[in-house]
Every structure is written in structure tokens, then in C-alpha cells.
N, C-alpha and C positions, 0 to 999 in steps of 0.2 A: 674411876670415872663412871658416872651414871650414863645410861644409854639414852634415856628420854629426858628432854628439857621441856618444862612447862612455862609458857609465857601467858600472862593474863593482863587485860587492860580495859579501860572504859573508852567508849567512843568520844566522850567529851574531854577527858583529861588523861590521854595516854602518857605514860612517863617517857616512853621511847627506849628502844634498844634493850640493853642489859638491865635497865631499871624495871622493866616489865617481867623479868625472870622471877618466877615463884620458887622453883626448885628443880632438882634432878631426881629421877626415879629409875629403878632397875627394870621395872615391868610397865608395859603400856597400860595395863589395868590400874596400876597405882597412880599413874599420871591422870587418867580419866577420873578416878575417884577423888583425887586432890582438886581437879578442875571443878567437879560438881560441888565439893565442899566449899570452895571459895565463892562459887556462884550463889549458893544458898545463904552464905554468910553476908555477902555484900554484892548483890546483883547490879547495883549502880556502877560500881567500879570493876565489874567483871562482865562486860557486854560482848567480849570476844576472847578467844583463847587460841593458842597454837601449841601443838605438841610436836616436837622435833625429835626424830630418831637420829641422834648425833652420829651413830655408827652405821645405820642402814640407809641413810640418805633419803628419808621420807619426812613429809610435813603434813599434819592434819590441821585444818583451820575450822574452828567452831565459831558460831555466831548466835547471838540471842534471837529467839523467835517468839514473839508475843507472850512473854513471861512463862514460856514452857521450858525454860532452861536453855543451856547451850547445846545446839544441835550441829552435827557435822555439815559443813558447807562445801568443803573441797578437800581433796587429797592429791598431793603431787610429790615429786622428788625435789630435793634441794637444787639439783642441776636444772630441772625444768624451770623453777622459779627464777633462778639466776639468769637463764637465757631469755626468758620472757621480759625481764626488766632491763635488758640491754638496749 
């Protein structure tokens, strides 16, 4: 099982849930490199990204900022996100 899951989507046409899953990675740096690759290849459909540490309970949310690429907007734990949305 991969530790990091990468989800990417567009603001206009997100696929939703598991359909936005791009892949799984063993290292955080691999997930970030893949995120940047997808953004450079198709920024229209990659205006946001989430990297989830499936084992360590963390989420990093990235958002497009004025064509400067995807930049970190927030970091939280899965537990915090779940409790906020209740």
C-alpha cells in the first residue's frame, strides 16, 4: 500500500471522490513532483490538489495562484477535517 494519495481536479469540472485520484506514492516528494507534472501538463484540469498521508493522518491542500502553479493553501489532519465538516 502506498503512503501518499494524490487527488487533482479542476474547479469547473471536478470528477468527484475516487475519480479525482491520480495515484499513490511512497514518498511525499514523489507526490509533489507528480502534482507539479500534472499541473504543467494540464493546468485547466488541475486547479487544485490534495495529498493525503493515508498512514500518518495528514492532508495538504494546494490551490492554483495566478498561474504560478499549485501552492500550499492549508495543512490539517484527517481527523480535524472530519470534525470540522460535522
